[in-house]
C-alpha positions, 0 to 999 in steps of 0.5 A: 707106475711101478718100475724095476732095473734088471742087469742080471740077464737070467733074471730078465729072462724069468721075470718076463717068463713069469709075467707071460705066464700070466698074460690073459689078453695079449703078449707083443714081443719085439726083438732083433735076436730069437735063438733056436737055442734052450732060451729061445725054446724056453720062450716059444713054448711059453708063448705057445701055451698062452697060444693055447689058451686064447691069448694073443700072440704077435711076435716081430723079429729081425731077419738078420738076428734071427740065425737059424729060426725060421716059421717053422720053429714056432708052427705050432704057435703059428697054428694056434693064431699067433702071428710070427713076422721076420722084419724086412728080409735081406736082398743081396742086390747093390745096395747091400752094405746099406739096406742090409744093415737097416736092421730091427734093433729094438726090444720091446715086450708089452703083455695085457696092458700092464706090463712092458719091458725096455733095454738091450737084451735078446732072447737067447741063451748066448748071453746069459752071463752078460752085463744088460741093462733092462727096466720092467715097467708096471703101469699106464706107461705099457699102453704107450709101448703097445702103440709102439710095438702094433705100430712097428709091426702094421708098419711094414710087409716082409720086405719094405717099411710101408708108414716110415713117418708113422714108425719113426714118431716120438710118443710123449707119456707125462715125463717120458718120451719114447724116440722112435729112430729110423735109418737116415743119414739126415735125421739121427733123431736119437744122436741128436737127443744124446748129443743135446744132452751131453751139450746141456750136461752141467755135471756129469755124463755117463754113457754105457755101451758094448760099441764104442764108435761115436761120431764127430758130433758125439765127440765133440760134445763129449770133449766141449763138455769135458773141457767145461768141467762135465765129468764125463765116463764111458764104460765098454766092456774089456772084450765084447763079442765083436773084436774088430769093434774093440780094435777099431774103438782103440783109435778115439780113446787116446784123444778123449783121454787127453780131453779128460773123459773117464774110459773104464772097461767092464772086466767079468764079461761082455757089458750089454748095457745101453745107457745114457745118464746126464747131470744124474737127473736125465736118462735114456735107456735103450737098444741102441749101441753108441756108434754109428750103425744104430745111429744112421742104420738101425730102427731103435727105440729110447726110453728118455725120462727123470723118474726118481726111482729109476734114477736110483736104480740107475745109480746102483746099477753104475756103481756096480759096474764101475766096481768091476772096471778099470780104468784106460791105462794110456801107457798100455794104450799107447803101446798096443801092438802095431798090428792093432793100429794097422788094423785101426787104420785099415777098418776105419773106413769101413766104421759105418758098418760095425 
């Protein structure tokens, strides 16, 4: 198999569009956001051209993340036989604060049993200058992602999941595992797997995430790892696209800093990568943020493995991220404005919904 890490968003889009242009049989795409902007239009038109050539096109977009995009945006594609579904349409009812957050946050692209993509990037021009983390896979692992997509695509009607057991089953391929997480207060498979990996780490843990709101068990696992001599590093954007999350996350930073955890802030723009790497041996590349909402409420997908070529490229990716980051200034953190401290306490009860 051939693997390629892509962290430049425009490069990722161009590479994917080139693969789409070569499709002969099918193109399957699952994403949280598909914007009605220059990039969304570029992808829609490329997919429409392939449908006109007889290529089977299936698209699954989250109803919340889709923004202004609707069936009419894909009118020509649908008329040519393309299938477009919008995941779990939002209903206003007494369960809006929990069910409304149960979003399809997965990002998967599969082309012709030969090429697949997994990672952090949506289909939108909004994030062109963000630092992402996506993986292009050429080879037999693509068949597993085809299976994942088709089970996702067929497992629900527009309002409700009809086969939750299938939708959440872990798939293994050689040394890889594909974990599909579903909304759950009890199971939270991805959070439990991450906690297990951090607890087993002997030398190092690296986390990249745009939104850093770890629950108690993850915080404890990180602190325990640091206390036994493991070098734990968390890299997050200095300023993400969610200001309230930036404010709320600050509440946790002092405790983690005192435990010896290295906290870095990425400076050039938004860091949107989602990565866990332990002992430079086991990686997780996923759609999931390191926060309550991803682990508790959202449908996520992660590829976990130990392939040497992927690890080599991830090492280069992390080195570049770190070069463009600054370490938490603890004294500055202590002196943060009083109004921010007040907001931290005010937002704390709502931390599960960010």
